[in-house]
N, CA, C and O atoms as a Tinker XYZ file with bonds, in Angstrom:
   348  protein
     1  N    111.719000  114.212000  111.576000    73     2
     2  CA   110.745000  113.589000  110.697000    64     1     3
     3  C    109.481000  113.248000  111.497000    63     2     4     5
     4  O    109.563000  112.687000  112.590000    81     3
     5  N    108.344000  113.582000  110.957000    73     3     6
     6  CA   107.073000  113.336000  111.621000    64     5     7
     7  C    106.677000  111.869000  111.499000    63     6     8     9
     8  O    106.758000  111.285000  110.419000    81     7
     9  N    106.246000  111.275000  112.616000    73     7    10
    10  CA   105.753000  109.906000  112.578000    64     9    11
    11  C    104.273000  109.933000  112.215000    63    10    12    13
    12  O    103.489000  110.666000  112.818000    81    11
    13  N    103.903000  109.137000  111.235000    73    11    14
    14  CA   102.525000  109.099000  110.790000    64    13    15
    15  C    101.767000  107.993000  111.516000    63    14    16    17
    16  O    102.178000  106.833000  111.515000    81    15
    17  N    100.660000  108.372000  112.129000    73    15    18
    18  CA    99.800000  107.390000  112.770000    64    17    19
    19  C     98.423000  107.994000  112.971000    63    18    20    21
    20  O     98.256000  109.213000  112.922000    81    19
    21  N     97.446000  107.146000  113.195000    73    19    22
    22  CA    96.087000  107.578000  113.489000    64    21    23
    23  C     95.653000  106.812000  114.725000    63    22    24    25
    24  O     95.532000  105.588000  114.696000    81    23
    25  N     95.422000  107.528000  115.799000    73    23    26
    26  CA    95.023000  106.939000  117.076000    64    25    27
    27  C     95.938000  105.773000  117.455000    63    26    28    29
    28  O     95.486000  104.730000  117.927000    81    27
    29  N     97.241000  105.985000  117.234000    73    27    30
    30  CA    98.232000  105.001000  117.629000    64    29    31
    31  C     98.448000  103.845000  116.675000    63    30    32    33
    32  O     99.190000  102.914000  116.988000    81    31
    33  N     97.808000  103.890000  115.512000    73    31    34
    34  CA    97.981000  102.799000  114.549000    64    33    35
    35  C     98.698000  103.301000  113.299000    63    34    36    37
    36  O     98.596000  104.474000  112.942000    81    35
    37  N     99.403000  102.424000  112.658000    73    35    38
    38  CA   100.112000  102.768000  111.422000    64    37    39
    39  C     99.154000  102.767000  110.227000    63    38    40    41
    40  O     99.343000  103.528000  109.278000    81    39
    41  N     98.133000  101.918000  110.275000    73    39    42
    42  CA    97.145000  101.877000  109.192000    64    41    43
    43  C     95.814000  101.406000  109.756000    63    42    44    45
    44  O     95.753000  100.886000  110.870000    81    43
    45  N     94.767000  101.586000  108.998000    73    43    46
    46  CA    93.429000  101.216000  109.480000    64    45    47
    47  C     92.879000   99.971000  108.792000    63    46    48    49
    48  O     91.722000   99.605000  108.999000    81    47
    49  N     93.709000   99.317000  107.970000    73    47    50
    50  CA    93.217000   98.121000  107.280000    64    49    51
    51  C     93.934000   96.850000  107.710000    63    50    52    53
    52  O     93.761000   95.812000  107.070000    81    51
    53  N     94.725000   96.894000  108.759000    73    51    54
    54  CA    95.529000   95.735000  109.163000    64    53    55
    55  C     94.678000   94.463000  109.283000    63    54    56    57
    56  O     94.916000   93.488000  108.571000    81    55
    57  N     93.709000   94.474000  110.164000    73    55    58
    58  CA    92.896000   93.280000  110.381000    64    57    59
    59  C     91.951000   92.997000  109.207000    63    58    60    61
    60  O     91.847000   91.843000  108.793000    81    59
    61  N     91.257000   94.003000  108.654000    73    59    62
    62  CA    90.401000   93.704000  107.504000    64    61    63
    63  C     91.180000   93.115000  106.318000    63    62    64    65
    64  O     90.668000   92.244000  105.614000    81    63
    65  N     92.406000   93.583000  106.097000    73    63    66
    66  CA    93.217000   93.037000  105.009000    64    65    67
    67  C     93.527000   91.571000  105.279000    63    66    68    69
    68  O     93.373000   90.728000  104.396000    81    67
    69  N     93.961000   91.269000  106.493000    73    67    70
    70  CA    94.272000   89.879000  106.847000    64    69    71
    71  C     93.037000   88.991000  106.697000    63    70    72    73
    72  O     93.114000   87.910000  106.113000    81    71
    73  N     91.908000   89.444000  107.219000    73    71    74
    74  CA    90.685000   88.636000  107.139000    64    73    75
    75  C     90.249000   88.410000  105.697000    63    74    76    77
    76  O     89.849000   87.303000  105.336000    81    75
    77  N     90.323000   89.452000  104.872000    73    75    78
    78  CA    89.943000   89.313000  103.457000    64    77    79
    79  C     90.896000   88.354000  102.750000    63    78    80    81
    80  O     90.457000   87.498000  101.982000    81    79
    81  N     92.177000   88.490000  103.001000    73    79    82
    82  CA    93.171000   87.629000  102.362000    64    81    83
    83  C     92.936000   86.170000  102.738000    63    82    84    85
    84  O     92.961000   85.291000  101.876000    81    83
    85  N     92.709000   85.913000  104.018000    73    83    86
    86  CA    92.470000   84.545000  104.484000    64    85    87
    87  C     91.158000   84.014000  103.918000    63    86    88    89
    88  O     91.082000   82.866000  103.482000    81    87
    89  N     90.129000   84.854000  103.928000    73    87    90
    90  CA    88.829000   84.436000  103.376000    64    89    91
    91  C     88.932000   84.045000  101.913000    63    90    92    93
    92  O     88.261000   83.118000  101.459000    81    91
    93  N     89.782000   84.761000  101.174000    73    91    94
    94  CA    89.973000   84.471000   99.749000    64    93    95
    95  C     91.011000   83.367000   99.520000    63    94    96    97
    96  O     91.305000   83.006000   98.381000    81    95
    97  N     91.560000   82.838000  100.615000    73    95    98
    98  CA    92.567000   81.766000  100.564000    64    97    99
    99  C     93.795000   82.156000   99.745000    63    98   100   101
   100  O     94.248000   81.422000   98.868000    81    99
   101  N     94.312000   83.340000  100.067000    73    99   102
   102  CA    95.498000   83.878000   99.404000    64   101   103
   103  C     96.590000   84.028000  100.465000    63   102   104   105
   104  O     96.363000   84.632000  101.513000    81   103
   105  N     97.761000   83.483000  100.191000    73   103   106
   106  CA    98.869000   83.650000  101.130000    64   105   107
   107  C     99.464000   85.045000  100.979000    63   106   108   109
   108  O     99.214000   85.738000   99.993000    81   107
   109  N    100.249000   85.443000  101.965000    73   107   110
   110  CA   100.934000   86.736000  101.857000    64   109   111
   111  C    101.854000   86.750000  100.643000    63   110   112   113
   112  O    101.948000   87.761000   99.947000    81   111
   113  N    102.526000   85.643000  100.385000    73   111   114
   114  CA   103.419000   85.558000   99.229000    64   113   115
   115  C    102.638000   85.706000   97.921000    63   114   116   117
   116  O    103.082000   86.399000   97.006000    81   115
   117  N    101.478000   85.055000   97.834000    73   115   118
   118  CA   100.645000   85.169000   96.634000    64   117   119
   119  C    100.133000   86.596000   96.461000    63   118   120   121
   120  O    100.093000   87.118000   95.347000    81   119
   121  N     99.744000   87.220000   97.566000    73   119   122
   122  CA    99.275000   88.598000   97.484000    64   121   123
   123  C    100.400000   89.515000   97.025000    63   122   124   125
   124  O    100.174000   90.411000   96.211000    81   123
   125  N    101.596000   89.305000   97.532000    73   123   126
   126  CA   102.753000   90.104000   97.105000    64   125   127
   127  C    102.975000   89.941000   95.602000    63   126   128   129
   128  O    103.244000   90.920000   94.906000    81   127
   129  N    102.864000   88.718000   95.101000    73   127   130
   130  CA   103.052000   88.473000   93.666000    64   129   131
   131  C    101.978000   89.189000   92.846000    63   130   132   133
   132  O    102.276000   89.779000   91.808000    81   131
   133  N    100.734000   89.136000   93.313000    73   131   134
   134  CA    99.648000   89.832000   92.608000    64   133   135
   135  C     99.895000   91.337000   92.593000    63   134   136   137
   136  O     99.663000   92.005000   91.585000    81   135
   137  N    100.366000   91.861000   93.714000    73   135   138
   138  CA   100.647000   93.298000   93.795000    64   137   139
   139  C    101.772000   93.682000   92.841000    63   138   140   141
   140  O    101.711000   94.730000   92.197000    81   139
   141  N    102.787000   92.848000   92.750000    73   139   142
   142  CA   103.905000   93.136000   91.860000    64   141   143
   143  C    103.469000   93.133000   90.405000    63   142   144   145
   144  O    103.966000   93.932000   89.612000    81   143
   145  N    102.547000   92.248000   90.041000    73   143   146
   146  CA   101.990000   92.244000   88.679000    64   145   147
   147  C    101.275000   93.563000   88.401000    63   146   148   149
   148  O    101.255000   94.034000   87.264000    81   147
   149  N    100.687000   94.162000   89.446000    73   147   150
   150  CA   100.000000   95.450000   89.302000    64   149   151
   151  C    100.959000   96.633000   89.354000    63   150   152   153
   152  O    100.535000   97.784000   89.257000    81   151
   153  N    102.255000   96.351000   89.506000    73   151   154
   154  CA   103.249000   97.410000   89.495000    64   153   155
   155  C    103.613000   97.965000   90.859000    63   154   156   157
   156  O    104.283000   98.994000   90.950000    81   155
   157  N    103.181000   97.298000   91.923000    73   155   158
   158  CA   103.478000   97.747000   93.275000    64   157   159
   159  C    104.643000   96.913000   93.811000    63   158   160   161
   160  O    104.547000   95.690000   93.909000    81   159
   161  N    105.721000   97.574000   94.149000    73   159   162
   162  CA   106.906000   96.898000   94.654000    64   161   163
   163  C    106.724000   96.601000   96.141000    63   162   164   165
   164  O    107.055000   97.424000   96.995000    81   163
   165  N    106.201000   95.430000   96.434000    73   163   166
   166  CA   105.915000   95.028000   97.811000    64   165   167
   167  C    106.227000   93.543000   97.935000    63   166   168   169
   168  O    106.002000   92.774000   97.001000    81   167
   169  N    106.742000   93.147000   99.080000    73   167   170
   170  CA   107.063000   91.739000   99.283000    64   169   171
   171  C    106.253000   91.166000  100.443000    63   170   172   173
   172  O    105.481000   91.881000  101.081000    81   171
   173  N    106.431000   89.881000  100.709000    73   171   174
   174  CA   105.675000   89.200000  101.760000    64   173   175
   175  C    105.912000   89.846000  103.112000    63   174   176   177
   176  O    104.976000   89.990000  103.898000    81   175
   177  N    107.146000   90.238000  103.396000    73   175   178
   178  CA   107.470000   90.851000  104.692000    64   177   179
   179  C    106.727000   92.170000  104.879000    63   178   180   181
   180  O    106.252000   92.463000  105.976000    81   179
   181  N    106.622000   92.967000  103.818000    73   179   182
   182  CA   105.894000   94.235000  103.904000    64   181   183
   183  C    104.406000   93.983000  104.171000    63   182   184   185
   184  O    103.778000   94.715000  104.936000    81   183
   185  N    103.851000   92.956000  103.547000    73   183   186
   186  CA   102.438000   92.622000  103.796000    64   185   187
   187  C    102.262000   92.164000  105.238000    63   186   188   189
   188  O    101.281000   92.525000  105.888000    81   187
   189  N    103.192000   91.382000  105.736000    73   187   190
   190  CA   103.146000   90.985000  107.145000    64   189   191
   191  C    103.185000   92.213000  108.053000    63   190   192   193
   192  O    102.434000   92.294000  109.025000    81   191
   193  N    104.053000   93.158000  107.739000    73   191   194
   194  CA   104.142000   94.380000  108.547000    64   193   195
   195  C    102.859000   95.194000  108.488000    63   194   196   197
   196  O    102.461000   95.790000  109.489000    81   195
   197  N    102.213000   95.230000  107.341000    73   195   198
   198  CA   100.929000   95.936000  107.217000    64   197   199
   199  C     99.878000   95.240000  108.077000    63   198   200   201
   200  O     99.167000   95.887000  108.845000    81   199
   201  N     99.785000   93.916000  107.942000    73   199   202
   202  CA    98.782000   93.157000  108.695000    64   201   203
   203  C     99.031000   93.196000  110.199000    63   202   204   205
   204  O     98.100000   93.025000  110.987000    81   203
   205  N    100.263000   93.416000  110.595000    73   203   206
   206  CA   100.603000   93.521000  112.019000    64   205   207
   207  C    100.697000   94.964000  112.481000    63   206   208   209
   208  O    101.187000   95.255000  113.572000    81   207
   209  N    100.218000   95.860000  111.630000    73   207   210
   210  CA   100.107000   97.285000  111.936000    64   209   211
   211  C    101.458000   97.928000  112.262000    63   210   212   213
   212  O    101.555000   98.781000  113.145000    81   211
   213  N    102.485000   97.513000  111.545000    73   211   214
   214  CA   103.815000   98.089000  111.721000    64   213   215
   215  C    104.251000   98.905000  110.509000    63   214   216   217
   216  O    105.383000   99.385000  110.461000    81   215
   217  N    103.361000   99.067000  109.530000    73   215   218
   218  CA   103.706000   99.792000  108.307000    64   217   219
   219  C    102.487000  100.543000  107.800000    63   218   220   221
   220  O    101.362000  100.049000  107.875000    81   219
   221  N    102.723000  101.742000  107.284000    73   219   222
   222  CA   101.617000  102.508000  106.697000    64   221   223
   223  C    101.236000  101.896000  105.344000    63   222   224   225
   224  O    101.988000  101.120000  104.755000    81   223
   225  N    100.057000  102.267000  104.880000    73   223   226
   226  CA    99.563000  101.834000  103.573000    64   225   227
   227  C     99.289000  103.087000  102.751000    63   226   228   229
   228  O     98.587000  103.990000  103.205000    81   227
   229  N     99.835000  103.141000  101.557000    73   227   230
   230  CA    99.582000  104.287000  100.685000    64   229   231
   231  C     98.245000  104.117000   99.978000    63   230   232   233
   232  O     97.671000  103.029000   99.958000    81   231
   233  N     97.763000  105.204000   99.401000    73   231   234
   234  CA    96.476000  105.152000   98.706000    64   233   235
   235  C     96.527000  104.191000   97.513000    63   234   236   237
   236  O     95.578000  103.442000   97.284000    81   235
   237  N     97.623000  104.207000   96.759000    73   235   238
   238  CA    97.696000  103.311000   95.606000    64   237   239
   239  C     97.843000  101.855000   96.045000    63   238   240   241
   240  O     97.388000  100.955000   95.338000    81   239
   241  N     98.469000  101.606000   97.198000    73   239   242
   242  CA    98.540000  100.233000   97.703000    64   241   243
   243  C     97.149000   99.743000   98.095000    63   242   244   245
   244  O     96.794000   98.599000   97.810000    81   243
   245  N     96.362000  100.591000   98.741000    73   243   246
   246  CA    94.997000  100.223000   99.100000    64   245   247
   247  C     94.202000   99.858000   97.854000    63   246   248   249
   248  O     93.524000   98.830000   97.826000    81   247
   249  N     94.283000  100.695000   96.825000    73   247   250
   250  CA    93.551000  100.430000   95.586000    64   249   251
   251  C     93.999000   99.110000   94.959000    63   250   252   253
   252  O     93.171000   98.339000   94.474000    81   251
   253  N     95.290000   98.852000   94.968000    73   251   254
   254  CA    95.806000   97.622000   94.365000    64   253   255
   255  C     95.510000   96.395000   95.220000    63   254   256   257
   256  O     95.289000   95.313000   94.675000    81   255
   257  N     95.498000   96.533000   96.551000    73   255   258
   258  CA    95.073000   95.416000   97.401000    64   257   259
   259  C     93.650000   95.007000   97.026000    63   258   260   261
   260  O     93.340000   93.820000   96.926000    81   259
   261  N     92.804000   95.991000   96.824000    73   259   262
   262  CA    91.417000   95.705000   96.465000    64   261   263
   263  C     91.328000   94.992000   95.124000    63   262   264   265
   264  O     90.580000   94.026000   94.977000    81   263
   265  N     92.081000   95.463000   94.161000    73   263   266
   266  CA    92.080000   94.812000   92.849000    64   265   267
   267  C     92.629000   93.393000   92.958000    63   266   268   269
   268  O     92.069000   92.464000   92.377000    81   267
   269  N     93.720000   93.224000   93.699000    73   267   270
   270  CA    94.354000   91.913000   93.835000    64   269   271
   271  C     93.459000   90.920000   94.578000    63   270   272   273
   272  O     93.493000   89.723000   94.293000    81   271
   273  N     92.662000   91.407000   95.525000    73   271   274
   274  CA    91.781000   90.531000   96.304000    64   273   275
   275  C     90.342000   90.530000   95.798000    63   274   276   277
   276  O     89.477000   89.858000   96.361000    81   275
   277  N     90.093000   91.288000   94.732000    73   275   278
   278  CA    88.749000   91.383000   94.138000    64   277   279
   279  C     87.708000   91.769000   95.193000    63   278   280   281
   280  O     86.704000   91.086000   95.395000    81   279
   281  N     87.993000   92.896000   95.855000    73   279   282
   282  CA    87.062000   93.451000   96.825000    64   281   283
   283  C     87.028000   94.961000   96.612000    63   282   284   285
   284  O     87.745000   95.488000   95.761000    81   283
   285  N     86.210000   95.643000   97.373000    73   283   286
   286  CA    86.120000   97.096000   97.240000    64   285   287
   287  C     86.897000   97.770000   98.364000    63   286   288   289
   288  O     87.226000   97.152000   99.377000    81   287
   289  N     87.175000   99.033000   98.161000    73   287   290
   290  CA    87.819000   99.807000   99.211000    64   289   291
   291  C     86.933000   99.832000  100.445000    63   290   292   293
   292  O     87.423000   99.785000  101.573000    81   291
   293  N     85.644000   99.906000  100.230000    73   291   294
   294  CA    84.693000   99.922000  101.344000    64   293   295
   295  C     84.804000   98.644000  102.175000    63   294   296   297
   296  O     84.664000   98.681000  103.397000    81   295
   297  N     85.056000   97.511000  101.510000    73   295   298
   298  CA    85.227000   96.258000  102.242000    64   297   299
   299  C     86.361000   96.363000  103.257000    63   298   300   301
   300  O     86.226000   95.902000  104.390000    81   299
   301  N     87.470000   96.966000  102.857000    73   299   302
   302  CA    88.629000   97.067000  103.745000    64   301   303
   303  C     88.517000   98.221000  104.737000    63   302   304   305
   304  O     89.209000   98.233000  105.754000    81   303
   305  N     87.655000   99.183000  104.450000    73   303   306
   306  CA    87.522000  100.359000  105.320000    64   305   307
   307  C     86.254000  100.351000  106.169000    63   306   308   309
   308  O     86.055000  101.252000  106.983000    81   307
   309  N     85.396000   99.350000  105.991000    73   307   310
   310  CA    84.099000   99.332000  106.669000    64   309   311
   311  C     84.227000   99.431000  108.182000    63   310   312   313
   312  O     83.481000  100.175000  108.819000    81   311
   313  N     85.153000   98.700000  108.755000    73   311   314
   314  CA    85.351000   98.737000  110.211000    64   313   315
   315  C     85.690000  100.157000  110.686000    63   314   316   317
   316  O     85.194000  100.605000  111.719000    81   315
   317  N     86.520000  100.844000  109.939000    73   315   318
   318  CA    86.891000  102.218000  110.267000    64   317   319
   319  C     85.669000  103.136000  110.203000    63   318   320   321
   320  O     85.445000  103.943000  111.106000    81   319
   321  N     84.880000  103.008000  109.132000    73   319   322
   322  CA    83.678000  103.839000  108.990000    64   321   323
   323  C     82.675000  103.552000  110.109000    63   322   324   325
   324  O     82.022000  104.468000  110.608000    81   323
   325  N     82.555000  102.294000  110.497000    73   323   326
   326  CA    81.641000  101.934000  111.584000    64   325   327
   327  C     82.060000  102.578000  112.897000    63   326   328   329
   328  O     81.213000  103.061000  113.648000    81   327
   329  N     83.368000  102.590000  113.183000    73   327   330
   330  CA    83.865000  103.226000  114.408000    64   329   331
   331  C     83.616000  104.723000  114.391000    63   330   332   333
   332  O     83.251000  105.301000  115.415000    81   331
   333  N     83.808000  105.362000  113.236000    73   331   334
   334  CA    83.553000  106.804000  113.129000    64   333   335
   335  C     82.085000  107.116000  113.392000    63   334   336   337
   336  O     81.758000  108.085000  114.077000    81   335
   337  N     81.216000  106.295000  112.847000    73   335   338
   338  CA    79.783000  106.495000  113.007000    64   337   339
   339  C     79.379000  106.388000  114.471000    63   338   340   341
   340  O     78.518000  107.128000  114.946000    81   339
   341  N     80.011000  105.460000  115.177000    73   339   342
   342  CA    79.659000  105.198000  116.581000    64   341   343
   343  C     80.231000  106.236000  117.532000    63   342   344   345
   344  O     79.800000  106.300000  118.683000    81   343
   345  N     81.183000  107.051000  117.096000    73   343   346
   346  CA    81.783000  108.049000  117.987000    64   345   347
   347  C     80.917000  109.268000  118.146000    63   346   348
   348  O     81.284000  110.197000  118.864000    81   347
């Protein structure tokens, strides 16, 4: 089975997701509940693993994180785009 990673990371939104969640004053448990309302089967532990870069993020999870946190995909991906631009 192929291990999925990009430059040694499991996902590219680990820190931006954590910062956005904290800025919006949402706990991991609250975010998990919001995601479940959107139909995404995710729990607090999975969100912790994402924020600690131990779990991949699917495209639909990214879209639902944005909806749950009322932000844009660009907000969570801006750091990645900035690094690409600088390379």
